[in-house]
C-alpha positions as CSV (number, residue, x, y, z in Angstrom):
1,M,215.9,49.2,162.0
2,I,217.7,49.4,165.4
3,N,219.8,52.3,164.0
4,N,216.7,54.1,163.1
5,Y,215.2,53.6,166.6
6,F,218.3,55.3,168.1
7,K,218.2,58.2,165.6
8,I,214.5,58.9,166.5
9,A,215.2,58.5,170.2
10,W,218.1,61.0,170.0
11,R,216.0,63.5,168.1
12,N,213.2,63.3,170.7
13,I,215.7,63.9,173.5
14,L,217.1,67.0,171.7
15,K,213.6,68.3,170.8
16,N,212.4,68.3,174.4
17,K,215.4,69.8,176.0
18,M,213.7,70.8,179.3
19,Y,212.0,67.5,179.8
20,S,215.2,65.6,179.0
21,F,217.3,67.8,181.3
22,I,214.9,67.2,184.3
23,N,214.5,63.5,183.5
24,I,218.2,62.7,182.9
25,G,219.5,65.1,185.5
26,G,217.2,63.9,188.3
27,L,218.0,60.3,187.4
28,A,221.7,60.9,187.3
29,V,221.8,62.6,190.7
30,R,219.8,59.8,192.4
31,M,221.9,57.1,190.7
32,A,225.1,59.0,191.9
33,V,223.8,58.9,195.5
34,A,223.0,55.2,195.2
35,M,226.4,54.5,193.6
36,L,228.3,56.3,196.4
37,I,226.4,54.3,199.0
38,G,227.0,51.1,197.1
39,L,230.8,51.8,196.9
40,W,230.9,52.4,200.6
41,V,228.9,49.2,201.4
42,W,231.1,47.2,199.0
43,D,234.2,48.5,200.7
44,E,232.9,47.5,204.1
45,V,231.7,44.0,203.2
46,S,234.9,43.3,201.3
47,Y,237.1,44.3,204.3
48,N,240.0,41.8,204.8
49,R,238.7,39.8,201.8
50,N,241.9,40.5,199.9
51,F,243.7,37.8,202.1
52,Q,243.5,34.5,200.3
53,N,243.1,32.6,203.6
54,H,240.6,34.9,205.2
55,D,238.1,32.1,205.9
56,S,240.6,30.2,208.0
57,I,242.3,33.0,209.9
58,A,241.1,34.0,213.4
59,H,242.0,36.2,216.3
60,V,242.3,34.4,219.7
61,H,240.6,35.9,222.7
62,N,239.2,34.7,226.0
63,H,235.8,34.9,227.6
64,T,235.5,35.2,231.4
65,I,232.8,35.8,234.0
66,E,233.6,37.9,237.0
67,P,232.9,35.7,240.1
68,L,231.3,38.4,242.3
69,E,229.2,40.5,239.9
70,K,228.7,37.7,237.4
71,K,229.6,40.1,234.6
72,A,230.8,38.6,231.3
73,D,233.9,40.1,229.7
74,Y,236.5,39.3,227.0
75,S,240.1,40.1,226.3
76,T,242.2,40.0,223.1
77,S,245.4,40.3,225.1
78,M,247.0,36.8,225.3
79,Q,249.9,35.2,227.2
80,Q,253.1,34.4,225.3
81,P,253.4,30.8,226.5
82,L,249.9,30.1,225.2
83,A,251.2,30.3,221.6
84,T,253.9,27.8,222.4
85,V,251.5,25.2,223.8
86,L,249.1,25.7,220.8
87,R,251.9,25.0,218.4
88,E,253.1,21.9,220.3
89,K,249.8,20.3,221.3
90,Y,247.4,21.6,218.7
91,G,249.6,21.4,215.6
92,H,247.0,19.2,213.9
93,I,244.4,21.9,214.4
94,F,246.4,25.0,213.4
95,K,248.5,25.6,210.4
96,H,250.0,28.8,211.8
97,V,250.1,30.3,215.3
98,I,251.3,33.9,215.2
99,L,252.2,36.2,218.1
100,L,252.3,39.8,217.3
101,Q,253.2,43.1,218.9
102,W,250.7,46.0,218.7
103,E,250.9,48.3,215.7
104,S,253.1,51.3,216.2
105,D,254.9,54.2,214.5
106,Y,258.7,53.7,214.4
107,S,261.5,56.1,213.5
108,I,263.6,54.5,210.9
109,K,267.2,55.6,210.6
110,I,268.8,55.2,207.1
111,G,272.2,56.8,207.1
112,D,271.8,60.3,208.5
113,N,268.1,60.5,207.8
114,N,265.2,59.6,210.0
115,V,261.7,58.8,208.7
116,V,258.6,57.6,210.6
117,K,256.8,54.5,209.3
118,T,254.0,52.4,210.7
119,G,255.0,48.8,211.4
120,Q,254.2,45.6,213.2
121,F,256.1,42.6,214.5
122,F,254.8,39.1,213.9
123,S,256.0,35.6,214.5
124,E,257.6,33.7,211.6
125,G,254.9,32.4,209.1
126,V,252.9,35.6,208.9
127,L,253.8,36.1,205.2
128,D,252.4,32.8,204.3
129,M,249.3,33.1,206.5
130,F,248.3,36.4,205.0
131,S,249.3,35.3,201.5
132,L,251.3,38.5,200.9
133,K,252.7,38.8,197.3
134,M,256.5,39.1,197.6
135,L,258.1,41.3,194.9
136,K,261.6,40.8,196.3
137,G,262.6,38.1,198.7
138,S,260.3,35.2,199.5
139,K,257.8,33.9,202.1
140,E,260.9,32.8,204.1
141,S,262.2,36.4,204.4
142,L,261.4,36.7,208.1
143,K,263.3,33.6,209.1
144,D,266.2,35.9,209.8
145,M,265.4,37.2,213.3
146,H,266.6,40.7,212.4
147,G,264.8,40.7,209.0
148,I,262.0,43.0,208.1
149,V,259.9,43.2,204.9
150,I,258.7,46.5,203.6
151,S,255.8,47.5,201.3
152,E,256.5,48.5,197.7
153,T,255.5,52.1,198.3
154,T,257.8,52.3,201.4
155,S,260.6,50.8,199.3
156,I,260.2,53.5,196.6
157,S,259.9,56.3,199.2
158,L,263.0,55.3,201.1
159,F,265.3,53.9,198.4
160,G,263.8,55.0,195.0
161,E,264.8,52.6,192.3
162,K,267.6,51.1,194.3
163,D,267.3,47.5,195.5
164,P,266.7,47.6,199.3
165,I,267.5,44.0,200.0
166,G,270.3,43.8,202.5
167,E,270.0,47.4,203.7
168,I,270.6,47.9,207.4
169,V,268.2,50.1,209.3
170,K,267.6,51.0,212.9
171,L,264.2,51.5,214.4
172,N,263.8,54.0,217.3
173,N,267.6,53.9,217.7
174,K,267.1,50.5,219.4
175,I,266.0,47.8,217.1
176,N,268.6,46.6,214.5
177,C,267.0,45.3,211.3
178,K,268.0,44.2,207.8
179,I,265.6,44.5,204.9
180,T,265.0,41.0,203.5
181,G,262.0,41.4,201.3
182,V,259.5,43.8,199.6
183,Y,255.8,42.9,199.3
184,E,253.1,44.3,197.1
185,D,251.0,47.0,198.8
186,I,248.1,45.6,200.9
187,A,244.6,46.9,200.1
188,K,243.6,49.8,202.3
189,N,240.3,48.1,203.3
190,S,242.1,45.6,205.5
191,F,243.5,45.6,209.0
192,L,247.0,45.7,207.6
193,G,246.1,48.5,205.2
194,D,248.2,51.1,207.1
195,I,251.2,48.9,207.8
196,Q,254.3,49.9,205.9
197,F,256.7,47.2,207.2
198,I,256.6,43.9,209.0
199,G,259.2,42.6,211.3
200,N,260.1,39.5,213.2
201,F,258.6,39.2,216.8
202,E,261.8,37.4,218.0
203,N,263.7,40.6,217.3
204,I,261.4,42.6,219.5
205,K,261.6,40.0,222.2
206,A,265.4,40.0,222.1
207,T,265.6,43.8,222.2
208,F,263.2,44.4,225.1
209,P,263.9,42.4,228.3
210,K,260.3,42.9,229.6
211,I,258.8,41.1,226.6
212,K,261.5,38.4,226.9
213,A,260.6,37.9,230.6
214,N,257.0,37.2,229.7
215,E,258.0,34.2,227.5
216,S,256.9,31.8,230.2
217,N,254.7,34.0,232.3
218,W,251.1,32.9,232.3
219,H,250.0,35.8,234.4
220,N,250.9,38.5,231.9
221,S,248.6,39.1,229.0
222,S,250.2,41.7,226.7
223,Q,250.4,40.1,223.3
224,R,247.9,39.4,220.5
225,L,247.6,36.0,218.9
226,F,246.4,35.0,215.4
227,V,245.9,31.5,214.2
228,Q,245.1,29.8,210.9
229,T,243.2,26.5,211.0
230,A,244.5,23.5,209.2
231,D,243.1,22.7,205.7
232,N,240.8,20.0,207.0
233,V,239.7,21.8,210.1
234,S,236.7,24.1,210.3
235,M,236.5,27.2,212.5
236,E,233.8,25.5,214.6
237,Q,236.0,22.4,215.1
238,A,238.9,24.5,216.2
239,N,236.8,26.5,218.6
240,A,235.5,23.3,220.2
241,A,239.1,21.9,220.5
242,I,240.5,24.9,222.4
243,K,237.4,25.9,224.4
244,D,238.7,24.2,227.6
245,F,242.4,25.0,226.9
246,Y,243.0,26.8,230.2
247,L,241.6,23.9,232.3
248,K,243.5,21.2,230.4
249,D,246.9,22.7,229.3
250,A,247.6,25.7,231.5
251,P,249.8,25.4,234.7
252,D,248.0,24.3,237.8
253,D,248.0,27.7,239.5
254,F,246.5,29.3,236.4
255,K,243.9,26.5,236.1
256,A,242.5,27.5,239.5
257,L,242.2,31.1,238.4
258,A,240.6,30.0,235.1
259,R,238.1,27.8,237.0
260,E,237.2,30.7,239.3
261,Y,236.6,33.1,236.3
262,Q,235.0,30.3,234.1
263,A,237.6,31.3,231.5
264,I,237.3,29.8,228.0
265,L,239.4,30.3,224.9
266,C,237.6,31.5,221.7
267,L,238.4,32.2,218.1
268,N,237.0,35.3,216.4
269,P,237.1,34.7,212.6
270,M,238.6,37.3,210.4
271,K,235.2,37.9,208.6
272,N,233.9,39.3,212.0
273,W,236.8,41.6,212.8
274,H,235.6,44.7,211.0
275,L,231.8,44.3,210.8
276,Y,231.2,42.7,214.2
277,S,233.7,44.7,216.3
278,E,231.3,45.3,219.3
279,Y,230.9,42.7,222.0
280,K,228.0,41.8,224.2
281,D,228.3,39.4,227.1
282,G,231.9,38.8,226.0
283,Y,231.0,37.7,222.4
284,P,230.9,39.6,219.1
285,S,227.4,40.8,218.5
286,G,227.4,43.9,216.2
287,G,229.1,47.0,215.1
288,R,229.5,48.4,211.6
289,I,227.2,45.7,210.1
290,T,224.3,47.8,211.5
291,Y,225.4,50.8,209.3
292,V,226.0,48.5,206.3
293,W,222.4,47.3,206.5
294,L,221.1,50.8,207.2
295,F,222.9,52.4,204.2
296,S,222.0,49.5,201.9
297,I,218.3,50.1,202.7
298,V,218.8,53.8,202.1
299,G,220.5,53.2,198.7
300,L,217.8,50.8,197.6
301,F,215.1,53.4,198.6
302,V,216.9,56.1,196.6
303,L,216.9,53.8,193.5
304,F,213.2,53.1,194.2
305,L,212.4,56.8,194.2
306,A,214.4,57.3,191.0
307,C,212.2,54.6,189.3
308,I,209.0,56.2,190.6
309,N,210.1,59.7,189.4
310,F,211.1,58.3,186.0
311,M,207.7,56.5,185.5
312,N,205.8,59.6,186.6
313,L,207.6,61.8,184.1
314,S,207.1,59.3,181.3
315,T,203.4,58.9,182.1
316,A,202.9,62.7,182.2
317,R,204.5,63.0,178.7
318,S,202.6,60.1,177.2
319,E,199.6,62.2,176.5
320,K,201.6,64.6,174.3
321,R,202.8,61.6,172.3
322,A,199.4,60.1,171.7
323,R,199.1,61.9,168.3
324,E,202.5,60.5,167.3
325,V,201.4,57.0,168.2
326,G,198.2,57.4,166.2
327,I,199.9,58.7,163.1
328,R,202.4,55.8,163.3
329,K,199.6,53.3,163.5
330,A,197.8,54.9,160.6
331,I,200.8,54.6,158.3
332,G,201.2,50.9,159.2
333,S,203.5,50.7,162.2
334,L,203.2,47.4,164.2
335,K,202.6,47.3,167.9
336,S,206.0,45.6,168.4
337,Q,207.7,48.5,166.5
338,L,206.1,51.1,168.8
339,I,207.1,49.2,171.9
340,N,210.7,48.8,170.6
341,Q,210.8,52.6,169.9
342,F,209.8,53.6,173.4
343,L,212.1,51.0,175.0
344,I,215.0,52.3,173.0
345,E,214.2,55.9,174.1
346,S,214.1,54.8,177.7
347,F,217.3,52.9,177.3
348,L,219.1,55.8,175.8
349,V,217.9,58.2,178.6
350,V,219.0,55.8,181.3
351,L,222.4,55.2,179.5
352,I,223.1,58.9,179.2
353,A,222.1,59.4,182.9
354,F,224.4,56.5,183.8
355,F,227.5,58.0,182.2
356,I,226.7,61.4,183.8
357,T,226.5,59.5,187.1
358,L,230.0,58.1,186.5
359,G,231.3,61.6,185.9
360,L,229.6,63.0,189.0
361,V,230.8,60.3,191.2
362,S,234.4,60.0,190.0
363,V,235.1,63.8,189.5
364,L,233.0,65.6,192.0
365,F,231.8,63.4,194.8
366,L,234.4,60.6,195.6
367,H,237.3,62.9,196.4
368,S,235.3,65.1,198.7
369,M,233.7,62.1,200.4
370,N,236.9,60.0,201.0
371,W,238.4,62.4,203.5
372,P,235.6,62.5,206.1
373,I,235.0,58.7,205.9
374,S,238.7,57.9,206.0
375,K,238.6,55.7,202.9
376,L,240.1,55.5,199.4
377,L,236.9,54.7,197.4
378,S,237.4,55.1,193.7
379,L,235.4,54.1,190.6
380,I,237.1,54.6,187.2
381,P,240.6,53.6,186.1
382,T,243.4,56.1,185.6
383,C,242.7,56.4,181.8
384,F,239.3,58.1,182.6
385,F,239.8,61.8,183.5
386,G,243.5,61.1,184.5
387,L,242.4,60.1,188.0
388,F,244.4,58.0,190.4
389,V,242.5,55.0,191.8
390,E,243.0,52.5,194.5
391,H,240.4,49.9,193.6
392,F,239.3,49.0,190.1
393,Y,235.5,49.0,190.9
394,F,234.5,50.0,187.4
395,L,235.4,46.7,185.9
396,H,234.4,44.6,188.8
397,L,232.1,41.7,187.7
398,Y,229.5,42.5,190.4
399,F,229.5,46.2,189.5
400,L,229.0,45.5,185.8
401,A,226.3,42.9,186.3
402,F,224.3,45.2,188.7
403,T,224.7,48.2,186.4
404,L,223.5,46.2,183.3
405,L,220.5,44.8,185.3
406,F,219.5,48.2,186.6
407,I,219.7,49.9,183.1
408,C,217.6,47.1,181.6
409,L,215.0,47.2,184.3
410,R,214.8,51.0,184.3
411,S,214.5,51.1,180.5
412,S,211.6,48.6,180.6
413,R,209.5,50.8,182.9
């Protein structure tokens, strides 16, 4: 019986070619728009979620109030000795305390060749904190002060199939390094997405006297500081523990300055780094989350319009099928059989429109959209249309569940 329903539905679609073209085409275009918006929204809300410990990682910053104008401000540049005190006195609060140098492009000399790669230098423990998957070497690969770990793509581009472990390289003709590990490429929708190698902060400090001189200087704020809370400590507890850090654990001369500026130390959780990147009165208050909500509403509105248009076309055509319904009843068709027939027809229309949508999005729209928004959104695996993909959205549980729900709801209209 089900097979017969599908045969009749397919014949009706072929019989009414213009109606089918308008209905399926209009639905496919609207679904494509909604799908593109959905992919962008998913990419935004999943930013930095590839890190296993993202719930317990935070960026340290301070909040101050200018004494004359009473203007609130914040800074993400920290003092080097602050990290040492956090490790020594707050070891029960933090699992890792990581100093890092700002991201930069470095000229890498390998033999007689020079290539430019983007890298960053962190304190030891960064590989464990960010749960990077090591393909060669281990999470201890940065214990060597001169050690650097490179991404899988960088390893292939620099050394091909050759094992890079132990290779000596020179950065900017100043920093001597030895490759001690290779890690799996990090997802592009993360703050480390553009990083091609990671080095040891101690190497930078030993190479540049100015950075070394600030090792005990509380009046120089030139480094960034990341922390990971201990397993039994929440972000709120950690924030409360370090709030008055400057008044309790800083040198006396710095305490006076901190008291004058009402300085407090704060943690900005990783989940806020991307979506809440704007600050108000010295605290995260908004940013890209506004656009996420805006585009989400637009996407839902487009789907709503698609549903309205689909119902209008179906209603307009129902008069032409009144004779068919009457004949079917006259020859003994049950009400449930008629309902099933129309549901199957709707389901088939929506299913065809959905597969056309996948083709439109993957072949025509995504590649032209990725460049202006600086993303690598993708939908269908390499086996479909021979396309290269970065994220396997097509088989994502949420994507499949939402798609199935939408098709069923649309078919029942």
